[in-house]
Backbone bond lengths (Angstrom), bond angles and torsions (degrees), N, CA, C in turn:
res aa  C-N    CA-C-N  psi(-1)  N-CA   C-N-CA  omega(-1)  CA-C   N-CA-C  phi
1 M - - - 1.482 - - 1.403 112.27 -
2 K 1.353 119.81 133.47 1.433 124.38 174.17 1.532 108.97 -141.51
3 I 1.307 116.27 128.34 1.440 120.20 -171.75 1.532 114.02 -100.65
4 G 1.301 115.01 125.12 1.499 119.71 174.50 1.496 109.09 -89.53
5 L 1.390 115.48 129.92 1.409 121.52 179.87 1.534 109.52 -113.78
6 L 1.263 119.04 126.12 1.482 125.10 -177.73 1.499 110.21 -116.09
7 C 1.276 115.78 129.35 1.522 123.93 164.60 1.489 108.04 -125.60
8 A 1.382 112.00 145.44 1.473 117.14 -179.66 1.498 112.26 -76.30
9 M 1.393 113.54 -48.30 1.431 119.88 -163.67 1.674 107.27 -112.40
10 K 1.278 114.39 158.28 1.478 119.50 -179.24 1.521 108.84 -64.30
11 S 1.320 117.59 -34.92 1.494 120.35 179.38 1.532 108.40 -59.06
12 E 1.314 119.17 -42.44 1.433 122.61 179.21 1.556 111.79 -69.68
13 F 1.282 115.63 -45.06 1.465 122.38 173.34 1.537 111.42 -52.37
14 D 1.316 115.05 -48.97 1.556 122.02 -175.36 1.507 111.23 -62.95
15 Q 1.415 115.19 -35.26 1.502 118.51 -179.76 1.480 110.92 -76.44
16 L 1.290 117.51 -30.80 1.484 121.81 -175.78 1.509 116.96 -77.93
17 T 1.425 114.66 -39.83 1.461 117.30 -168.83 1.594 110.06 -71.46
18 P 1.299 125.01 -28.67 1.453 118.36 172.54 1.518 117.98 -57.57
19 Y 1.234 118.12 -18.86 1.503 121.86 175.72 1.547 111.80 -80.77
20 L 1.308 115.77 -10.15 1.485 121.01 -169.72 1.587 109.43 -112.19
21 H 1.294 113.14 152.46 1.521 117.42 173.54 1.506 105.53 -99.76
22 I 1.373 117.99 105.33 1.375 121.06 -175.16 1.552 111.70 -95.33
23 M 1.306 120.40 132.20 1.442 123.25 -173.49 1.523 113.04 -121.56
24 K 1.371 116.56 -13.26 1.488 117.96 -174.34 1.582 109.71 -154.11
25 E 1.304 113.67 140.54 1.465 117.72 172.21 1.478 114.66 -125.22
26 T 1.317 117.39 129.25 1.480 120.70 -177.96 1.584 107.52 -126.51
27 E 1.302 116.70 137.98 1.479 119.74 176.56 1.551 107.10 -105.70
28 I 1.376 112.15 125.44 1.521 118.39 177.46 1.426 108.95 -148.97
29 A 1.353 115.13 136.81 1.471 123.24 -178.45 1.567 108.77 57.12
30 R 1.304 116.55 35.65 1.484 123.77 176.11 1.511 110.54 67.06
31 T 1.356 116.14 25.83 1.417 122.22 -179.52 1.553 110.21 -127.57
32 A 1.334 116.05 130.50 1.474 118.31 173.07 1.486 110.27 -80.86
33 V 1.329 119.14 125.56 1.413 126.86 175.22 1.589 111.51 -111.52
34 L 1.243 115.85 117.83 1.511 118.31 -178.42 1.475 107.39 -99.63
35 E 1.338 119.69 135.36 1.484 125.35 179.19 1.537 107.56 -118.19
36 G 1.304 112.83 143.39 1.448 121.13 179.48 1.508 112.99 -176.95
37 E 1.319 116.28 -142.32 1.445 120.67 178.38 1.472 111.43 -156.57
38 I 1.351 113.60 166.86 1.459 120.96 169.11 1.515 108.67 -138.33
39 D 1.350 116.92 116.98 1.442 120.11 -177.15 1.553 110.20 55.32
40 G 1.347 119.18 36.90 1.361 124.23 176.21 1.518 116.61 85.99
41 L 1.370 116.73 -5.58 1.467 121.95 -179.74 1.542 106.99 -88.82
42 P 1.307 114.76 122.51 1.509 120.68 -179.03 1.597 109.16 -66.88
43 I 1.321 115.70 136.65 1.438 120.55 179.18 1.564 109.86 -138.15
44 A 1.331 112.87 154.98 1.483 121.72 170.65 1.485 105.46 -134.12
45 V 1.349 115.75 126.67 1.504 118.10 -176.60 1.506 109.05 -127.23
46 A 1.389 113.06 145.69 1.435 120.93 -177.26 1.505 108.43 -149.04
47 A 1.370 113.42 147.06 1.466 119.99 166.53 1.482 111.58 -87.62
48 T 1.234 122.75 121.15 1.470 121.62 -172.85 1.487 114.96 -84.02
49 G 1.347 116.93 -25.97 1.448 115.00 -163.82 1.527 110.20 93.64
50 I 1.357 116.90 158.01 1.495 118.52 -173.47 1.509 109.69 -82.22
51 C 1.302 117.88 149.35 1.423 129.90 175.09 1.463 115.46 94.46
52 K 1.337 117.44 154.87 1.454 126.70 -167.34 1.497 112.30 -64.00
53 V 1.290 120.52 -35.69 1.498 119.11 -177.83 1.567 107.56 -70.65
54 N 1.357 120.22 -38.63 1.446 119.93 175.63 1.501 112.20 -60.17
55 A 1.354 115.68 -39.24 1.441 120.06 -176.08 1.537 109.84 -70.69
56 A 1.314 117.54 -42.35 1.459 121.18 178.62 1.544 111.06 -63.75
57 I 1.351 115.85 -42.46 1.494 119.26 -179.17 1.513 108.06 -59.69
58 T 1.389 118.21 -47.01 1.456 120.37 -173.05 1.591 109.08 -70.93
59 A 1.288 114.20 -37.43 1.496 116.20 178.29 1.474 108.55 -60.91
60 Q 1.289 120.31 -45.51 1.465 123.36 178.72 1.475 116.26 -61.28
61 M 1.403 113.42 -36.56 1.433 119.48 178.66 1.582 110.10 -69.06
62 L 1.313 115.53 -40.21 1.510 117.95 -178.67 1.553 107.20 -64.68
63 I 1.337 118.48 -36.15 1.413 121.43 -179.97 1.611 110.72 -70.61
64 D 1.289 113.67 -46.88 1.509 117.28 -175.04 1.500 112.04 -74.12
65 K 1.376 118.26 -48.37 1.465 122.26 -173.00 1.498 116.48 -94.32
66 F 1.374 117.27 -18.95 1.489 114.00 -174.70 1.528 110.75 -126.74
67 G 1.382 115.91 8.77 1.480 120.34 170.80 1.460 114.94 59.54
68 V 1.321 120.57 37.85 1.436 120.34 178.68 1.575 106.78 -76.20
69 T 1.333 113.73 149.99 1.485 118.85 -176.30 1.529 110.92 -111.33
70 H 1.361 119.20 -17.22 1.439 129.77 175.83 1.463 108.15 -140.54
71 I 1.411 114.42 148.99 1.408 119.62 176.26 1.563 112.66 -130.13
72 L 1.348 113.32 132.63 1.431 122.31 176.72 1.523 109.98 -114.12
73 M 1.258 120.29 131.14 1.460 123.57 174.77 1.541 109.29 -104.34
74 V 1.261 120.12 123.82 1.517 122.01 -170.08 1.554 108.28 -125.47
75 G 1.290 114.44 129.21 1.502 114.39 174.79 1.570 110.31 170.99
76 V 1.358 113.61 -153.27 1.434 120.17 -177.14 1.427 111.88 -108.49
77 A 1.315 116.27 166.81 1.458 122.43 -178.43 1.497 110.48 -158.00
78 G 1.313 114.00 161.50 1.485 120.26 176.13 1.510 111.68 -86.02
79 G 1.264 117.91 129.57 1.528 120.62 -179.09 1.551 110.21 -71.85
80 M 1.316 116.38 134.59 1.484 124.04 175.48 1.454 113.59 -112.30
81 D 1.395 117.72 -35.45 1.367 126.41 177.69 1.539 109.21 -85.87
82 P 1.291 120.10 122.30 1.520 122.05 -174.51 1.531 110.48 -59.23
83 R 1.255 121.00 -21.08 1.536 119.23 -179.44 1.525 109.79 -67.02
84 L 1.317 120.88 -21.62 1.432 123.34 -174.72 1.525 110.41 -94.12
85 G 1.271 116.50 109.74 1.464 121.17 173.61 1.546 110.76 -90.75
86 V 1.325 115.36 -179.49 1.479 119.96 -178.77 1.528 107.60 -58.33
87 H 1.321 115.38 134.42 1.498 125.64 176.73 1.480 112.20 84.86
88 A 1.330 121.75 -11.07 1.395 122.31 174.79 1.553 111.28 -58.63
89 L 1.324 115.64 149.42 1.455 118.54 -172.04 1.582 107.26 -106.12
90 A 1.370 111.59 137.21 1.452 117.91 175.62 1.500 112.02 -120.11
91 F 1.366 116.47 133.01 1.441 121.29 -178.73 1.538 107.48 -116.94
92 S 1.276 118.76 139.05 1.485 124.50 -162.26 1.586 105.97 -91.72
93 Q 1.304 116.64 98.46 1.454 119.34 168.24 1.551 111.67 -74.05
94 R 1.367 113.51 -28.67 1.458 116.94 174.63 1.526 105.96 -161.82
95 L 1.347 117.64 155.33 1.385 124.25 -169.94 1.551 109.47 -135.76
96 A 1.376 115.60 147.10 1.447 118.16 178.52 1.535 108.25 -148.52
97 Q 1.345 113.39 158.62 1.456 119.40 177.81 1.541 106.11 -97.45
98 H 1.305 117.97 114.40 1.453 120.50 -174.15 1.426 115.40 -75.41
99 D 1.420 116.90 -13.66 1.396 120.01 -177.86 1.557 112.52 -110.29
100 V 1.355 113.97 19.48 1.474 117.91 -179.63 1.514 106.74 -133.61
101 N 1.409 115.70 130.92 1.467 118.70 169.91 1.489 111.14 -65.37
102 P 1.291 120.33 121.41 1.445 121.47 -179.67 1.549 117.21 -54.36
103 L 1.297 115.45 -23.77 1.488 119.68 175.29 1.458 113.84 -66.54
104 W 1.335 115.41 -21.02 1.496 118.87 179.38 1.549 109.67 -75.90
105 L 1.276 120.30 -12.21 1.424 119.66 -175.11 1.517 113.70 -100.68
106 R 1.283 114.35 13.09 1.510 121.23 -176.09 1.479 115.63 -62.46
107 H 1.344 116.83 -19.77 1.553 120.63 -173.13 1.512 107.34 -85.43
108 R 1.260 121.71 -8.91 1.464 124.47 172.44 1.637 102.71 -110.31
109 P 1.327 117.21 176.18 1.418 118.53 175.25 1.597 108.17 -54.14
110 A 1.329 116.88 113.30 1.506 118.58 -169.99 1.554 109.12 -73.37
111 P 1.322 115.25 131.76 1.451 115.62 171.95 1.500 115.78 -70.27
112 E 1.378 115.27 129.57 1.425 121.24 -172.70 1.490 108.41 -63.52
113 G 1.367 114.07 124.41 1.450 120.97 -178.04 1.525 118.39 61.61
114 G 1.343 111.53 17.95 1.504 118.08 -175.97 1.495 113.81 85.32
115 Y 1.319 118.19 4.79 1.472 122.14 -179.59 1.606 115.25 -111.72
116 F 1.261 115.69 138.96 1.480 120.88 172.76 1.546 105.62 -92.97
117 P 1.350 117.91 140.93 1.417 117.89 -174.09 1.495 113.46 -86.62
118 G 1.392 118.19 145.25 1.384 123.84 165.08 1.540 108.62 -78.44
119 D 1.347 116.28 150.05 1.487 118.08 -177.44 1.542 109.23 -72.72
120 P 1.377 115.96 131.05 1.479 120.25 -178.81 1.549 110.93 -66.92
121 W 1.303 120.87 -37.28 1.439 118.45 -177.63 1.550 111.51 -67.59
122 M 1.333 115.92 -47.25 1.419 117.18 -178.17 1.603 109.59 -69.90
123 L 1.262 117.10 -28.39 1.464 118.27 177.79 1.496 109.92 -69.62
124 G 1.356 115.28 -38.26 1.513 121.87 174.07 1.466 113.09 -57.85
125 I 1.244 115.90 -44.20 1.547 120.37 175.25 1.539 111.66 -60.52
126 C 1.291 113.23 -43.43 1.478 117.46 -179.38 1.538 111.58 -64.33
127 K 1.362 116.36 -41.31 1.464 120.43 179.81 1.515 110.64 -65.84
128 R 1.367 118.61 -39.97 1.426 119.24 178.61 1.537 113.48 -68.06
129 L 1.300 115.76 -37.38 1.456 121.26 174.59 1.542 108.98 -63.47
130 N 1.293 119.48 -40.41 1.441 119.10 -179.10 1.512 111.65 -67.63
131 E 1.364 115.41 -41.28 1.429 117.41 177.79 1.529 115.74 -64.19
132 A 1.336 112.37 -26.39 1.480 118.47 177.01 1.577 110.67 -86.15
133 G 1.242 119.80 -0.98 1.433 122.63 173.25 1.591 111.23 76.49
134 R 1.289 114.11 32.09 1.442 119.07 -175.55 1.611 115.17 -89.26
135 F 1.339 115.94 -7.47 1.390 119.72 179.47 1.541 109.20 -96.32
136 L 1.298 119.82 149.07 1.401 123.21 179.72 1.521 117.38 -79.33
137 Y 1.385 111.85 -20.85 1.521 118.28 -178.85 1.469 110.37 -127.51
138 P 1.353 121.67 164.98 1.466 124.72 177.25 1.565 109.44 -58.10
139 A 1.302 115.50 138.32 1.500 121.45 -178.98 1.556 109.34 -114.39
140 F 1.338 112.07 139.02 1.467 120.55 178.77 1.500 110.63 -128.19
141 F 1.247 117.93 144.83 1.469 121.42 -178.99 1.578 109.79 -122.27
142 G 1.270 116.53 126.33 1.497 118.80 -178.08 1.553 111.39 175.56
143 T 1.316 113.96 -147.05 1.528 121.95 -172.60 1.534 108.37 -86.27
144 M 1.281 114.27 140.40 1.461 123.64 165.35 1.486 109.09 -121.42
145 V 1.344 115.21 147.14 1.500 120.49 176.24 1.544 110.53 -127.59
146 S 1.251 114.43 151.42 1.481 118.93 178.30 1.533 108.98 -133.28
147 G 1.349 114.42 148.87 1.392 123.53 177.10 1.533 114.33 -157.38
148 E 1.275 116.77 176.18 1.523 120.04 -174.76 1.535 113.37 -89.88
149 Q 1.331 117.48 21.35 1.428 123.38 -176.32 1.488 110.13 -124.91
150 F 1.207 123.25 148.28 1.474 129.46 160.39 1.518 102.91 -81.70
151 I 1.351 117.07 120.49 1.447 121.76 -178.32 1.484 113.41 -101.09
152 A 1.377 112.89 110.25 1.419 121.05 176.68 1.481 111.22 -104.42
153 E 1.317 119.36 -78.56 1.473 121.78 176.50 1.535 108.52 -114.88
154 E 1.361 118.04 -50.62 1.413 119.48 -176.06 1.542 113.64 -62.56
155 G 1.278 115.67 126.60 1.504 120.34 -179.59 1.498 114.73 87.20
156 R 1.380 116.63 -12.91 1.507 115.27 -178.15 1.533 117.22 -56.58
157 R 1.355 115.79 -44.80 1.400 122.38 -173.44 1.522 107.11 -67.10
158 Q 1.338 117.29 -42.97 1.466 120.02 -178.91 1.553 112.03 -62.13
159 I 1.348 116.37 -40.20 1.457 118.62 178.78 1.511 110.62 -65.63
160 I 1.221 116.97 -42.69 1.483 121.69 -177.72 1.583 110.40 -63.61
161 D 1.320 112.17 -47.51 1.512 118.09 178.83 1.575 112.27 -59.65
162 A 1.361 114.58 -38.16 1.450 119.56 -175.96 1.535 112.64 -78.75
163 W 1.311 115.21 -40.61 1.518 117.31 -166.15 1.557 112.64 -120.69
164 H 1.311 120.89 -22.04 1.351 125.04 -178.87 1.555 110.64 54.47
165 P 1.326 120.54 55.02 1.460 122.54 -173.34 1.507 113.92 -90.55
166 L 1.255 114.67 158.16 1.424 123.07 172.78 1.534 108.54 -67.64
167 C 1.336 117.08 -42.71 1.462 123.78 -171.76 1.474 112.30 -161.41
168 V 1.297 116.64 166.86 1.462 122.48 -178.11 1.553 106.80 -129.60
169 D 1.380 112.97 140.28 1.458 119.07 170.00 1.452 112.75 -142.00
170 M 1.245 118.85 -162.72 1.522 119.14 -172.11 1.532 113.29 -124.14
171 E 1.385 117.18 11.92 1.416 120.30 -174.66 1.541 116.12 -142.92
172 S 1.247 117.01 -36.27 1.543 119.24 -165.42 1.541 113.11 -54.56
173 A 1.291 116.92 -46.27 1.467 117.60 -177.44 1.506 115.36 -68.30
174 G 1.360 115.85 -25.64 1.452 119.31 171.24 1.515 115.24 -67.00
175 A 1.389 114.72 -44.13 1.469 117.25 170.50 1.537 112.36 -63.34
176 A 1.319 119.14 -34.63 1.402 122.13 -178.99 1.499 109.10 -67.00
177 Q 1.298 119.59 -36.82 1.532 122.52 178.01 1.483 109.71 -64.99
178 A 1.334 118.14 -44.94 1.422 119.52 177.70 1.546 113.96 -61.07
179 C 1.331 115.14 -38.40 1.403 119.97 175.43 1.479 118.09 -63.63
180 L 1.394 112.49 -40.59 1.453 122.17 176.63 1.505 110.22 -58.18
181 A 1.341 116.37 -44.13 1.396 121.73 -176.12 1.559 114.24 -67.43
182 N 1.305 112.88 -21.11 1.420 121.76 -178.28 1.497 116.09 -107.76
183 D 1.376 114.57 2.47 1.444 120.61 -177.77 1.509 113.23 59.72
184 I 1.356 115.34 38.05 1.456 123.22 178.48 1.493 110.89 -106.51
185 P 1.375 119.02 125.94 1.372 120.55 -179.75 1.561 114.24 -64.92
186 F 1.342 115.97 136.30 1.472 119.32 -174.00 1.493 113.97 -133.57
187 L 1.289 119.85 145.65 1.372 127.60 178.47 1.545 109.77 -146.93
188 A 1.330 116.16 138.01 1.451 123.05 173.69 1.517 110.60 -110.87
189 I 1.315 114.38 131.45 1.406 120.93 175.06 1.606 108.31 -119.27
190 R 1.297 115.20 116.41 1.459 120.79 -174.59 1.494 110.69 -127.31
191 A 1.321 113.85 142.01 1.501 120.13 173.11 1.521 111.03 -111.79
192 I 1.284 118.01 142.80 1.463 119.08 -169.60 1.552 108.64 -81.24
193 S 1.332 111.96 126.60 1.513 119.72 177.87 1.469 111.86 -101.28
194 D 1.376 118.43 -26.66 1.446 122.17 -175.60 1.549 109.80 -151.80
195 T 1.303 115.50 154.19 1.406 122.26 -178.27 1.584 109.49 -134.54
196 A 1.292 116.14 178.72 1.493 119.52 176.78 1.517 109.11 -57.79
197 E 1.329 117.44 -35.00 1.453 119.62 -178.18 1.521 113.73 -71.87
198 T 1.378 115.17 -43.24 1.467 119.82 -173.61 1.548 110.46 -83.82
199 G 1.309 120.81 -29.55 1.407 127.09 -174.67 1.502 113.68 54.98
200 A 1.475 117.96 -154.41 1.436 117.04 -173.42 1.537 112.28 -65.16
201 Q 1.349 118.10 -24.97 1.436 117.80 175.90 1.512 115.29 -60.90
202 G 1.341 114.33 -34.83 1.455 120.88 176.04 1.529 113.01 -62.90
203 F 1.343 113.89 -38.89 1.484 116.37 175.73 1.508 110.26 -64.19
204 E 1.263 119.83 -41.92 1.472 120.58 -179.35 1.529 111.58 -65.67
205 E 1.291 115.22 -37.37 1.469 117.75 -177.01 1.555 112.37 -77.97
206 N 1.339 115.46 -32.05 1.444 119.35 -168.75 1.553 111.79 -110.03
207 E 1.356 122.65 1.75 1.433 125.22 -176.50 1.531 113.11 -49.36
208 V 1.313 115.13 -52.47 1.511 118.92 -173.45 1.521 109.67 -75.59
209 S 1.310 120.47 -43.00 1.469 121.68 -178.56 1.535 107.72 -65.17
210 A 1.329 120.53 -42.06 1.424 121.32 -179.26 1.527 110.22 -67.47
211 A 1.279 116.88 -37.47 1.463 121.53 176.90 1.490 111.05 -59.29
212 D 1.384 115.49 -44.00 1.442 116.77 177.15 1.514 113.07 -67.99
213 A 1.371 116.95 -32.89 1.495 116.24 174.88 1.467 111.56 -61.54
214 A 1.263 117.67 -43.71 1.507 120.83 177.15 1.515 113.40 -64.86
215 A 1.300 116.79 -38.72 1.490 121.42 -179.72 1.463 111.64 -67.25
216 S 1.404 118.13 -42.67 1.487 120.45 179.44 1.528 109.09 -62.75
217 A 1.372 115.09 -43.65 1.501 118.76 177.27 1.507 110.62 -56.74
218 A 1.355 116.00 -46.65 1.466 120.10 -176.08 1.493 109.35 -64.18
219 A 1.343 117.55 -37.65 1.550 119.10 179.20 1.454 109.15 -62.70
220 E 1.394 122.37 -38.29 1.407 122.33 178.05 1.508 111.03 -63.99
221 V 1.314 115.29 -41.61 1.497 119.55 -179.30 1.506 108.51 -63.80
222 L 1.336 118.27 -43.76 1.466 119.97 -177.11 1.510 112.68 -65.73
223 R 1.293 115.52 -36.65 1.506 119.14 179.14 1.514 109.43 -70.20
224 A 1.297 119.26 -32.72 1.455 122.16 177.61 1.559 109.19 -73.23
225 M 1.340 115.77 -38.61 1.499 118.11 173.27 1.576 111.38 -59.05
226 A 1.348 111.76 -45.21 1.528 114.66 -178.89 1.499 108.37 -60.65
227 K 1.384 117.09 -43.55 1.571 115.99 -178.94 1.440 109.29 -64.64
228 E 1.266 124.11 -41.43 1.475 125.83 -176.60 1.570 109.57 -64.82
229 K 1.379 113.69 -37.44 1.448 117.02 179.47 1.514 110.57 -68.54
230 T 1.358 119.18 -37.92 1.456 122.90 178.43 1.480 112.86 -67.68
231 E 1.392 117.56 -32.79 1.473 121.03 -179.31 1.504 112.84 -78.55
232 D 1.378 119.17 -20.34 1.458 122.05 -179.12 1.549 112.17 -65.73
């Protein structure tokens, strides 16, 4: 088992890497990929850049060039469900592209009902950790959506009515699509940086602290994965 870790932005990458023991750096396709481990679990981590295409490219690269068997996307997102305040954690039971008609995706493995699945094993670990009180912030499990726009006010209501998501970002569903095409288990862990009430200003104020909230949650998940791998 080798885990691929994806972050869209440098702020997310910089908050995640201190939790990891990094042993090697490789540059490929203009992207720095760090390899190492956490509690003996091999990892490869990369900052993808913003938007779905970048996330999908980097996910495919980690699969093809670095032999990852599972992929986690870690970072911040905009809250869509009013239950999720700033720093709340969202875990992807399923993912969709809110700006793409699912019928257009039929030439690749088609997402069932328009949704890409979150991995049941990794979700199970997350739920057990949450029940044990291991996360610093409230955790929610449900739908995430991704698209090529930063959602403040315009389009918010339409996305909520169509998908009823916990949160919206610009990358996770793109990485999920690449993983589905390769039969690679995928999960996104996002912490809320902005909501309908805070708007873009909330993102600017909370970007780093929300990135750290997501990174600390991901580290707990990775340690639990390492423990389960050792016990198998």
